[in-house]
C-alpha positions as CSV (number, residue, x, y, z in Angstrom):
1,M,-7.2,29.9,6.7
2,S,-9.5,31.7,4.3
3,S,-11.4,29.9,1.6
4,A,-8.8,31.0,-0.9
5,E,-5.9,29.6,1.1
6,P,-5.3,25.8,0.5
7,G,-4.9,23.6,3.5
8,R,-3.3,20.1,3.8
9,F,-5.7,17.3,4.7
10,F,-6.0,13.6,4.8
11,C,-9.2,11.4,4.9
12,T,-9.4,7.8,5.9
13,A,-11.4,5.4,3.6
14,G,-12.6,1.9,3.7
15,R,-10.4,-0.6,1.8
16,G,-11.1,-0.3,-1.9
17,L,-12.8,3.1,-1.7
18,E,-9.5,5.1,-2.0
19,P,-9.9,5.7,-5.8
20,F,-13.5,6.8,-5.2
21,L,-12.4,9.3,-2.6
22,A,-9.5,10.5,-4.7
23,R,-11.8,11.3,-7.6
24,E,-14.3,12.9,-5.2
25,V,-11.9,15.3,-3.6
26,R,-10.7,16.4,-7.1
27,T,-14.1,17.0,-8.5
28,R,-15.9,18.3,-5.4
29,L,-13.1,20.3,-3.8
30,G,-10.8,21.0,-6.7
31,A,-8.1,19.3,-4.7
32,T,-4.4,19.1,-5.8
33,E,-1.5,17.0,-4.6
34,V,-3.8,14.0,-4.2
35,D,-2.0,11.0,-3.0
36,C,-3.5,7.6,-2.2
37,V,-2.2,5.0,0.2
38,S,-4.0,2.0,1.7
39,G,-6.8,3.4,3.9
40,K,-6.0,7.1,3.3
41,V,-6.1,9.9,0.7
42,F,-3.9,13.0,1.2
43,F,-4.7,16.2,-0.6
44,R,-4.5,20.0,-0.6
45,A,-7.6,22.0,-1.0
46,A,-9.0,25.5,-0.4
47,A,-12.2,24.5,1.3
48,V,-14.4,25.5,4.2
49,P,-16.0,23.0,6.7
50,G,-19.3,23.1,4.9
51,E,-17.6,21.9,1.7
52,L,-15.5,19.3,3.4
53,R,-18.5,17.8,5.2
54,K,-19.9,16.9,1.8
55,L,-17.4,14.2,1.1
56,R,-19.3,11.0,0.8
57,S,-16.8,8.2,0.2
58,G,-14.5,9.1,3.2
59,E,-14.6,8.0,6.8
60,R,-12.8,10.6,9.0
61,L,-11.3,13.9,7.9
62,F,-8.1,15.3,9.4
63,L,-6.0,18.4,9.2
64,L,-2.6,17.1,8.4
65,L,0.2,18.1,10.8
66,K,2.9,15.7,9.7
67,K,3.4,13.1,7.0
68,H,6.8,11.3,7.4
69,S,8.6,8.2,6.2
70,P,8.4,5.2,8.5
71,L,10.4,5.5,11.7
72,T,13.6,3.4,12.0
73,V,12.9,0.5,14.2
74,S,15.6,-0.4,16.7
75,G,15.8,-2.5,19.9
76,N,16.3,0.7,21.9
77,R,12.8,1.5,23.2
78,G,13.9,4.7,24.8
79,R,15.5,6.0,21.6
80,M,12.4,5.1,19.6
81,L,10.1,6.9,22.0
82,H,12.4,10.0,21.7
83,E,12.2,9.9,17.9
84,I,8.4,9.6,18.0
85,K,8.1,12.5,20.4
86,S,10.4,14.5,18.2
87,L,8.2,13.7,15.2
88,V,5.1,14.9,16.9
89,I,6.3,17.7,19.1
90,E,7.6,20.7,17.1
91,E,8.6,24.2,18.2
92,P,5.6,26.1,19.6
93,K,5.1,28.3,16.5
94,Y,4.5,25.2,14.3
95,W,1.8,23.8,16.6
96,L,0.2,27.1,17.2
97,D,0.0,27.9,13.5
98,I,-1.7,24.6,12.9
99,I,-4.1,25.3,15.7
100,S,-4.8,28.7,14.3
101,V,-5.8,27.0,11.0
102,W,-7.9,24.5,12.9
103,R,-9.7,27.3,14.8
104,K,-10.4,29.3,11.6
105,L,-11.9,26.2,10.0
106,H,-14.3,26.1,12.9
107,G,-15.2,29.7,12.6
108,H,-13.3,31.1,15.6
109,E,-11.2,33.7,13.9
110,G,-12.7,36.4,16.1
111,E,-11.5,34.7,19.3
112,T,-8.0,34.0,18.3
113,G,-6.5,37.2,16.9
114,D,-2.8,36.6,16.4
115,V,-3.0,33.2,18.1
116,S,0.6,32.3,17.4
117,Q,2.2,35.4,18.9
118,Q,-0.1,35.5,22.0
119,N,0.4,31.8,22.8
120,T,4.2,31.9,22.3
121,L,4.5,34.7,24.8
122,A,2.1,33.0,27.2
123,L,4.0,29.7,27.0
124,K,7.2,31.6,27.8
125,R,5.7,33.2,30.8
126,Q,4.3,29.9,32.0
127,S,7.7,28.3,31.7
128,E,9.3,31.0,33.9
129,E,6.6,30.5,36.5
130,E,7.5,26.8,36.9
131,T,10.4,27.7,39.1
132,N,8.2,27.3,42.1
133,T,9.3,24.0,43.6
134,A,6.1,23.1,45.4
135,S,4.1,23.8,42.2
136,K,6.5,21.5,40.3
137,R,6.0,18.7,42.8
138,Q,2.3,19.0,42.6
139,K,2.3,18.9,38.8
140,M,4.6,15.8,38.7
141,E,2.2,14.0,41.0
142,Q,-0.7,14.8,38.7
143,V,1.2,13.4,35.7
144,R,2.1,10.2,37.6
145,A,-1.4,9.8,38.7
146,V,-2.7,9.3,35.2
147,V,-1.9,5.7,34.3
148,A,-5.4,4.6,33.3
149,E,-5.5,4.0,29.6
150,E,-8.3,2.8,27.4
151,C,-7.8,0.7,24.3
152,Q,-10.3,0.6,21.5
153,V,-10.2,-1.4,18.3
154,E,-11.3,0.3,15.1
155,A,-14.6,-1.7,15.0
156,G,-15.6,0.0,18.2
157,G,-15.2,-2.8,20.7
158,T,-12.7,-3.2,23.6
159,C,-9.5,-5.1,23.6
160,V,-6.7,-6.0,26.0
161,A,-3.5,-4.0,25.6
162,P,-1.3,-6.0,23.2
163,E,2.1,-7.3,24.3
164,R,5.1,-5.7,22.7
165,T,5.5,-8.8,20.5
166,S,2.1,-8.3,19.0
167,N,1.5,-6.5,15.7
168,Q,-2.2,-6.0,16.5
169,E,-3.5,-2.6,15.5
170,C,-5.1,-0.9,18.4
171,W,-6.6,2.5,19.2
172,I,-5.8,4.1,22.5
173,E,-6.9,7.2,24.3
174,S,-4.2,8.3,26.8
175,K,-5.5,10.1,29.9
176,I,-2.8,12.6,30.8
177,S,-3.4,14.9,33.8
178,S,-2.9,18.6,33.2
179,E,0.1,20.4,34.6
180,F,-1.9,23.6,34.6
181,P,-5.2,24.6,36.3
182,S,-8.4,23.0,35.0
183,K,-11.4,25.0,33.9
184,G,-13.1,26.4,36.9
185,S,-10.1,26.1,39.2
186,G,-10.2,29.8,39.9
187,E,-6.6,30.5,39.0
188,N,-6.8,33.0,36.1
189,P,-9.5,30.9,34.4
190,S,-10.1,33.4,31.6
191,V,-6.4,33.4,30.6
192,N,-6.0,29.7,30.7
193,E,-9.2,28.9,28.8
194,K,-8.1,31.2,26.0
195,L,-4.5,30.4,25.7
196,S,-4.4,26.6,26.4
197,F,-6.2,23.7,24.9
198,S,-7.6,20.5,26.2
199,F,-6.8,17.4,24.2
200,R,-6.6,13.6,24.0
201,V,-4.3,11.4,22.0
202,S,-5.3,8.5,19.8
203,C,-2.4,6.4,18.7
204,R,-2.5,3.5,16.3
205,C,0.6,1.5,15.5
206,S,1.1,-1.7,13.5
207,G,3.9,-3.5,11.7
208,A,7.5,-3.6,12.9
209,I,7.1,-0.8,15.4
210,A,4.2,-2.5,17.2
211,K,6.6,-5.4,18.1
212,I,8.7,-2.9,20.1
213,L,6.2,-0.4,21.5
214,T,2.5,-0.6,22.3
215,S,0.1,2.1,21.2
216,Q,-0.6,2.8,24.9
217,E,3.1,3.6,25.6
218,I,3.4,5.8,22.5
219,G,0.2,7.7,23.2
220,R,1.0,8.3,26.9
221,A,4.5,9.5,26.1
222,I,3.2,12.0,23.5
223,G,0.4,13.2,25.8
224,I,2.7,13.8,28.7
225,T,5.1,15.7,26.5
226,L,2.4,17.9,25.1
227,V,1.3,18.7,28.7
228,K,4.8,19.5,29.8
229,Q,5.9,21.5,26.7
230,Y,2.7,23.5,25.8
231,G,0.7,23.5,29.0
232,W,-2.4,22.0,27.4
233,R,-4.9,20.1,29.4
234,A,-5.7,16.4,28.9
235,D,-9.5,15.8,28.7
236,L,-10.8,12.4,27.7
237,R,-14.5,13.3,27.7
238,D,-14.8,16.7,26.1
239,P,-11.5,18.0,24.7
240,D,-11.0,21.1,22.5
241,L,-8.9,19.1,20.1
242,E,-10.9,15.9,20.2
243,V,-8.1,13.7,19.2
244,I,-4.5,14.2,18.3
245,F,-4.2,11.3,15.9
246,V,-0.9,9.5,15.4
247,H,-0.6,6.5,13.0
248,L,2.7,4.7,12.8
249,N,3.2,1.7,10.5
250,D,5.7,0.2,8.0
251,I,4.5,2.6,5.2
252,Q,4.5,6.0,6.9
253,S,4.1,8.1,10.0
254,V,1.1,10.4,10.1
255,V,0.0,13.0,12.6
256,G,-3.3,14.9,12.3
257,I,-6.2,16.6,14.0
258,P,-9.8,15.6,13.1
259,L,-11.9,18.4,11.9
260,F,-15.2,16.9,13.0
261,R,-16.2,15.0,16.1
262,L,-18.2,12.4,14.1
263,P,-17.0,10.5,11.1
264,L,-18.2,11.7,7.7
265,A,-19.7,8.3,7.2
266,N,-22.2,8.9,10.0
267,R,-25.0,10.5,8.1
268,E,-27.4,12.5,10.2
269,Y,-30.3,11.7,7.8
270,I,-30.1,7.9,8.4
271,K,-32.4,6.5,11.1
272,T,-31.6,2.8,10.8
273,A,-28.2,1.9,9.3
274,G,-27.8,-0.9,6.8
275,L,-25.1,-1.1,4.1
276,R,-22.2,1.2,4.9
277,S,-23.1,4.6,3.6
278,T,-19.7,5.1,1.9
279,V,-20.1,1.9,-0.1
280,A,-23.7,2.8,-1.0
281,W,-22.5,6.2,-2.3
282,A,-19.7,4.6,-4.3
283,M,-22.2,2.3,-6.0
284,A,-24.5,5.1,-6.8
285,S,-21.6,7.2,-8.2
286,L,-21.0,4.5,-10.8
287,A,-24.6,4.5,-12.1
288,E,-24.3,7.7,-14.1
289,I,-27.4,9.2,-12.6
290,S,-28.6,12.3,-14.5
291,A,-31.5,14.7,-14.1
292,G,-34.9,13.1,-14.8
293,A,-33.5,9.6,-14.7
294,L,-35.4,6.7,-13.2
295,V,-33.4,4.6,-10.8
296,L,-34.3,1.3,-9.2
297,D,-33.1,-0.8,-6.3
298,P,-35.0,-4.0,-6.6
299,M,-33.7,-5.4,-3.4
300,C,-33.6,-2.2,-1.4
301,G,-33.5,-3.4,2.2
302,L,-33.3,-0.4,4.4
303,G,-32.9,1.9,1.4
304,M,-29.2,2.9,1.9
305,I,-28.4,3.0,-1.8
306,L,-31.5,5.0,-2.6
307,L,-30.8,7.5,0.3
308,E,-27.2,8.2,-0.8
309,A,-28.3,8.5,-4.5
310,A,-31.2,10.8,-3.8
311,K,-29.2,13.0,-1.5
312,E,-26.4,13.4,-4.1
313,W,-28.5,13.5,-7.3
314,P,-31.9,14.9,-6.2
315,E,-33.1,15.6,-9.8
316,A,-33.7,11.9,-10.5
317,C,-36.6,9.7,-9.4
318,Y,-36.1,6.6,-7.3
319,W,-37.9,3.3,-6.8
320,G,-37.2,0.6,-4.2
321,A,-38.6,-2.9,-4.0
322,D,-38.3,-5.6,-1.4
323,I,-40.2,-8.7,-0.4
324,S,-39.7,-8.1,3.4
325,D,-42.2,-6.0,5.3
326,S,-39.7,-5.2,8.1
327,Q,-37.1,-4.0,5.6
328,L,-39.6,-1.8,3.8
329,E,-40.8,-0.4,7.1
330,G,-37.1,0.4,8.0
331,A,-36.6,2.0,4.5
332,D,-39.7,4.1,4.9
333,G,-38.5,5.4,8.3
334,N,-35.1,6.3,6.8
335,I,-36.7,8.0,3.8
336,R,-39.0,10.1,6.1
337,T,-36.1,11.0,8.4
338,A,-34.1,12.2,5.3
339,G,-37.1,14.1,4.0
340,L,-37.1,12.3,0.7
341,M,-40.7,11.2,0.5
342,D,-41.2,13.0,-2.7
343,K,-38.1,11.4,-4.3
344,I,-38.3,7.7,-3.4
345,E,-41.2,5.3,-4.0
346,L,-41.4,1.9,-2.3
347,L,-43.2,-1.2,-3.3
348,K,-43.4,-4.7,-2.0
349,A,-42.4,-7.2,-4.7
350,S,-40.1,-10.1,-5.4
351,V,-37.0,-9.3,-7.4
352,K,-37.9,-12.4,-9.5
353,A,-41.2,-10.9,-10.6
354,L,-41.1,-7.1,-10.5
355,P,-44.5,-5.4,-11.4
356,L,-42.7,-2.9,-13.5
357,P,-42.6,-2.3,-17.3
358,S,-39.7,-3.6,-19.4
359,E,-36.9,-1.2,-20.3
360,S,-38.3,1.5,-18.0
361,F,-35.3,2.3,-15.8
362,D,-32.1,4.2,-16.6
363,S,-30.1,2.6,-13.8
364,V,-30.5,-0.4,-11.6
365,I,-28.4,-0.5,-8.4
366,S,-28.5,-3.3,-5.8
367,D,-26.7,-5.0,-3.0
368,I,-27.4,-8.7,-3.7
369,P,-28.1,-10.4,-0.4
370,F,-25.5,-13.1,0.5
371,G,-24.1,-15.1,3.3
372,K,-25.3,-16.4,6.7
373,K,-27.2,-13.2,7.6
374,F,-29.7,-13.9,4.8
375,K,-29.6,-17.7,5.3
376,I,-28.3,-18.2,1.8
377,T,-26.0,-21.2,1.5
378,N,-25.4,-21.3,-2.2
379,D,-25.2,-17.7,-3.4
380,A,-24.7,-18.7,-7.1
381,Q,-28.2,-20.3,-7.3
382,I,-30.0,-17.0,-6.9
383,L,-28.1,-15.0,-9.5
384,P,-29.7,-16.0,-12.9
385,D,-33.2,-15.3,-11.9
386,I,-32.2,-11.9,-10.3
387,L,-30.2,-10.9,-13.3
388,Q,-33.0,-11.8,-15.7
389,E,-35.5,-9.5,-14.1
390,M,-33.0,-6.7,-13.6
391,E,-32.0,-6.9,-17.3
392,R,-35.7,-6.8,-18.3
393,V,-36.5,-3.6,-16.6
394,L,-33.3,-1.8,-17.6
395,R,-33.4,0.3,-20.8
396,V,-30.8,-0.1,-23.5
397,G,-27.9,2.1,-22.7
398,G,-28.6,2.0,-19.0
399,T,-26.2,1.0,-16.2
400,L,-26.4,-1.9,-13.8
401,V,-24.4,-1.7,-10.6
402,L,-24.3,-4.7,-8.2
403,L,-22.6,-5.5,-4.9
404,L,-21.5,-9.2,-5.0
405,S,-20.0,-11.7,-2.6
406,Q,-16.8,-13.6,-3.6
407,E,-19.0,-16.6,-4.6
408,L,-21.3,-14.5,-6.7
409,R,-18.3,-12.8,-8.3
410,R,-16.9,-16.2,-9.3
411,C,-20.2,-17.0,-10.8
412,V,-20.3,-13.8,-12.8
413,D,-16.7,-13.9,-13.9
414,G,-17.0,-17.5,-15.0
415,L,-13.9,-18.5,-13.0
416,T,-15.4,-21.9,-12.2
417,K,-15.9,-22.5,-15.9
418,R,-12.3,-22.2,-17.0
419,A,-10.8,-25.0,-19.0
420,G,-9.3,-27.7,-16.8
421,G,-11.0,-26.1,-13.7
422,D,-7.9,-24.0,-12.9
423,S,-8.4,-20.6,-11.4
424,A,-6.1,-17.6,-11.3
425,E,-7.8,-16.3,-8.3
426,A,-7.4,-17.3,-4.6
427,S,-9.9,-19.6,-3.1
428,A,-12.9,-18.3,-1.1
429,D,-11.0,-19.1,2.1
430,G,-7.8,-17.3,1.0
431,D,-6.6,-13.9,1.9
432,S,-6.2,-12.6,-1.7
433,G,-9.5,-13.3,-3.3
434,A,-10.1,-9.5,-3.8
435,A,-9.6,-8.1,-7.2
436,P,-7.2,-5.2,-7.5
437,A,-9.0,-2.0,-7.2
438,P,-8.7,-0.2,-10.5
439,S,-8.9,3.5,-11.0
440,V,-12.5,4.7,-10.9
441,D,-11.9,6.6,-14.1
442,G,-10.5,3.5,-15.8
443,S,-12.3,0.5,-17.3
444,S,-10.0,-2.3,-16.2
445,S,-12.0,-5.4,-15.2
446,S,-11.1,-8.9,-14.1
447,L,-13.9,-10.0,-16.3
448,A,-11.6,-9.6,-19.3
449,Q,-8.9,-11.8,-17.8
450,G,-10.6,-15.2,-17.8
451,G,-10.4,-17.7,-20.6
452,G,-13.9,-19.1,-20.2
453,E,-17.4,-17.8,-20.6
454,S,-19.3,-16.3,-17.8
455,V,-22.9,-16.5,-16.6
456,L,-23.5,-13.1,-18.2
457,S,-22.1,-14.0,-21.6
458,R,-24.1,-17.3,-21.7
459,H,-27.4,-16.0,-20.5
460,F,-27.3,-12.2,-20.5
461,G,-25.4,-11.1,-23.6
462,S,-27.0,-7.6,-23.5
463,L,-25.1,-6.8,-20.3
464,V,-21.5,-5.7,-21.0
465,P,-19.1,-5.4,-18.0
466,E,-17.5,-2.0,-17.4
467,G,-15.6,-2.4,-14.2
468,V,-15.0,-4.4,-11.0
469,Y,-14.0,-2.8,-7.7
470,A,-13.0,-4.7,-4.6
471,V,-14.2,-3.2,-1.4
472,S,-14.3,-4.2,2.3
473,L,-17.5,-4.6,4.3
474,G,-15.6,-5.0,7.6
475,K,-14.7,-8.6,7.9
476,T,-16.2,-9.5,4.5
477,D,-14.7,-8.8,1.1
478,A,-17.2,-7.8,-1.6
479,F,-17.1,-6.6,-5.2
480,I,-18.9,-3.7,-7.0
481,H,-19.6,-4.8,-10.6
482,K,-20.8,-2.3,-13.2
483,Y,-22.5,-3.3,-16.5
484,R,-24.1,-1.5,-19.4
485,K,-27.1,-2.9,-21.4
486,V,-26.1,-2.6,-25.0
487,S,-29.0,-4.3,-26.7
488,A,-32.5,-5.8,-26.2
489,P,-32.2,-9.3,-24.7
490,G,-33.5,-11.2,-27.7
491,S,-32.8,-14.9,-27.7
492,C,-29.9,-14.7,-25.3
493,L,-32.3,-14.2,-22.4
494,G,-33.2,-17.8,-22.1
495,L,-31.7,-19.8,-19.2
496,G,-29.9,-23.0,-20.1
């Protein structure tokens, strides 16, 4: 695929970041046919790997092989496995065309030539050679020998293979022995290395299908079929195609090949990770950072927001403050690793008393500490003092972007102040406390839905809400709030 020939891709995203990713692929890649579903964004773009690597709000990027409606769930497990294999395994030309695209994206055009034609002929020859009975017996023994399977949850830990009655989502890597000689076996190694691929399968299934078949069963069936049909070699540790990704659920069936071994969210310039880089970037993208702007994170921690902002908008100047020596030391290490010493200044200071001039910053962006990790038992108590100082240093017309917990969000939205004490939102212990994620380009905000006054309207009238975005921090739900300072504080600054 040349840079002028669009390819079909999909990128996974953290919950709530799909609209940020959709906007990013449009603006950064000129993508078309953009389609968002929970956890994924599908698109078509004419882009090379260098451009695709620049996506900052996505997790893992895949070359799309198949996007299909959900598979019909029946009680016949054999029939379902057959349908799944039919979904994934197409005629050789289809797969080989896709691999040709994958190779070109990785800069291997010179190696492949007419990869589809060469491989189709090779596969035909290999099929004819299988008439040798002894060879067949040996190959079948190799396939049967591979029964060890590993199961890995998305968070990176290990798990026990779920029962068929479980709807638990689970990642698996199916170890399938090759039916053809391994590298270095001495049997036409140059031909086999060029015309066959090593691979591993990652299968994730959830919903109704997970109650009938496990991810392990599906992944193993697909892996064995690929070995038998195409002669590719299974290699768990160092495959050519790192993972053939299969995701089956109640919404859709997706098959893809990852373009890069590491997730996009793994930034090479981060020495010590803190806030998820994709969330930090999303927050910075809302701050409207322009050339020459002064940007402050008054509770910078390890500096994740500053790093993402300075990498994306290098023409601005950045300041970070924190009261913790250890956090500032970690932030300094990250800044040096990223080579941003000339872009970011650090100072030790309390967010309640910043040694900075009033109305001196164009943007203030911060992840407000909350929860057990920071030994904060009543999040709402810390908010007024923090907001007062942030509002003071922010210039009129500037933007304030905050990451808040559910409790802090309730405080900001004034949900606890509604007449009669009723709340339209779920409780903090509920499953639906997250606000609906609006379009990043829109201005919808749950702040406008309440009937009572909020902390901001009572104490900080100069800050006007411009959006709320529910995001996931793993097991924790959080909310990105955006405000604009429309006037000098005046008398509305005083705390009641």
